[in-house]
Backbone bond lengths (Angstrom), bond angles and torsions (degrees), N, CA, C in turn:
res aa  C-N    CA-C-N  psi(-1)  N-CA   C-N-CA  omega(-1)  CA-C   N-CA-C  phi
1 M - - - 1.445 - - 1.516 109.23 -
2 E 1.280 115.96 155.77 1.462 122.02 -176.72 1.525 111.13 -79.38
3 P 1.327 117.89 142.39 1.459 120.17 172.99 1.526 110.59 -57.14
4 G 1.324 116.31 140.90 1.463 121.20 -178.12 1.511 113.62 92.53
5 T 1.339 117.77 -1.79 1.461 121.41 178.48 1.523 109.26 -72.51
6 L 1.325 117.05 132.49 1.460 122.97 177.55 1.524 108.39 -80.36
7 V 1.338 117.01 122.97 1.458 121.29 -174.33 1.525 111.33 -136.47
8 D 1.334 114.55 164.92 1.453 123.91 167.84 1.523 106.19 -111.08
9 V 1.331 117.21 132.16 1.461 122.25 -179.82 1.525 107.94 -110.14
10 L 1.327 116.21 123.05 1.461 122.30 -179.79 1.521 108.32 -105.28
11 L 1.324 116.25 123.01 1.455 121.95 -173.81 1.524 111.87 -101.61
12 S 1.325 116.08 151.89 1.449 119.86 172.48 1.528 106.86 -64.99
13 G 1.293 116.79 143.19 1.461 120.28 -175.84 1.514 112.36 94.05
14 G 1.339 117.81 -3.69 1.460 121.11 173.69 1.512 116.74 96.44
15 G 1.319 119.49 -7.32 1.460 120.58 178.39 1.519 111.72 -75.80
16 S 1.322 115.71 168.26 1.462 119.50 178.27 1.524 110.55 -158.91
17 F 1.314 114.80 158.60 1.460 123.69 169.21 1.520 105.07 -123.81
18 L 1.327 116.48 118.47 1.463 121.13 -176.50 1.521 110.01 -106.85
19 G 1.324 115.58 135.31 1.455 120.95 176.09 1.524 113.95 68.11
20 V 1.327 116.73 44.86 1.465 120.93 176.12 1.528 109.19 -105.62
21 L 1.319 115.64 154.79 1.463 120.66 179.37 1.522 109.38 -92.21
22 F 1.324 116.09 127.18 1.456 120.58 175.97 1.517 108.51 -72.87
23 I 1.354 115.95 132.65 1.460 120.77 177.68 1.526 110.25 -106.04
24 R 1.347 115.72 -59.19 1.465 118.32 179.88 1.521 110.06 -168.05
25 L 1.314 115.18 166.51 1.456 123.68 173.94 1.516 107.54 -121.35
26 D 1.323 116.71 127.84 1.464 121.48 177.66 1.526 108.02 -100.99
27 P 1.333 118.21 103.81 1.463 120.51 -176.65 1.529 113.42 -66.91
28 K 1.321 117.89 -22.37 1.472 120.47 179.14 1.524 111.87 -70.83
29 T 1.329 117.28 -40.29 1.462 121.65 -177.78 1.520 112.79 -101.59
30 C 1.314 116.66 -8.63 1.471 123.11 -175.51 1.532 110.91 59.34
31 C 1.325 116.22 38.09 1.460 122.11 177.04 1.530 109.22 -107.96
32 A 1.324 115.12 133.65 1.462 121.56 174.82 1.527 107.44 -106.00
33 Y 1.322 116.62 131.97 1.456 122.46 -176.09 1.526 109.66 -109.15
34 F 1.335 115.05 131.14 1.458 122.52 -179.91 1.520 108.43 -134.68
35 L 1.328 115.79 166.84 1.453 122.33 176.86 1.522 107.78 -128.24
36 E 1.344 115.32 122.62 1.459 121.50 177.90 1.516 107.31 -98.44
37 V 1.332 117.51 117.67 1.461 122.05 -175.85 1.523 108.79 -97.26
38 G 1.355 115.60 124.61 1.456 121.24 -179.02 1.513 112.48 -89.07
39 D 1.332 115.40 -174.70 1.465 122.19 -176.82 1.522 113.61 -65.98
40 A 1.318 117.58 -44.15 1.464 121.18 -175.10 1.528 111.42 -91.45
41 A 1.321 116.04 36.98 1.467 122.44 -179.67 1.523 111.68 61.08
42 A 1.322 116.41 18.78 1.465 120.45 175.03 1.519 107.92 -83.18
43 A 1.306 116.38 142.11 1.463 120.52 -179.54 1.523 109.03 -123.57
44 T 1.323 114.76 137.21 1.456 121.50 179.33 1.516 108.77 -118.57
45 P 1.328 118.01 124.51 1.461 119.29 176.51 1.533 110.02 -71.44
46 V 1.318 115.30 143.05 1.463 122.52 177.50 1.524 106.92 -128.38
47 V 1.331 116.09 124.37 1.461 121.74 178.21 1.530 107.00 -117.50
48 I 1.341 116.14 125.68 1.460 121.19 -175.77 1.521 109.41 -125.34
49 D 1.313 115.90 135.20 1.462 122.37 172.79 1.530 106.95 -64.46
50 C 1.311 117.32 120.74 1.468 119.91 -174.15 1.529 112.18 -63.87
51 Q 1.325 118.13 -19.33 1.464 120.30 176.93 1.522 111.58 -73.37
52 K 1.325 118.15 -13.06 1.469 123.15 178.74 1.529 112.55 -95.12
53 I 1.337 116.79 -2.64 1.460 121.05 -178.36 1.520 109.49 -93.05
54 D 1.344 115.85 122.58 1.464 120.98 174.65 1.518 111.94 -87.30
55 G 1.328 116.72 -31.75 1.463 118.91 -178.76 1.515 111.94 -165.92
56 I 1.330 114.16 155.39 1.463 122.38 174.02 1.515 106.72 -133.12
57 R 1.331 115.61 131.37 1.470 119.19 177.45 1.527 108.78 -131.62
58 R 1.305 114.64 149.45 1.476 119.12 175.01 1.505 108.43 -65.05
59 N 1.308 115.75 135.35 1.454 121.40 177.46 1.525 106.87 -80.24
60 P 1.336 117.86 128.19 1.470 119.95 -176.69 1.521 114.55 -68.63
61 V 1.339 117.76 -14.30 1.462 121.23 179.25 1.519 108.05 -90.74
62 A 1.319 117.15 80.31 1.461 120.61 -177.16 1.501 111.05 -115.57
């Protein structure tokens, strides 16, 4: 997927991150990088171990 794509990340164990921007995947470290954008245009980086991700889907609100 292209960087900047709005996605929902579904985690093993039932957690999720909804409406985050995909930044990149590092195949060497198995880390997926996302950006969570808050209300006041604040952005929080989110780094997830790709082995903990059950699924990624495009967020329909694009």
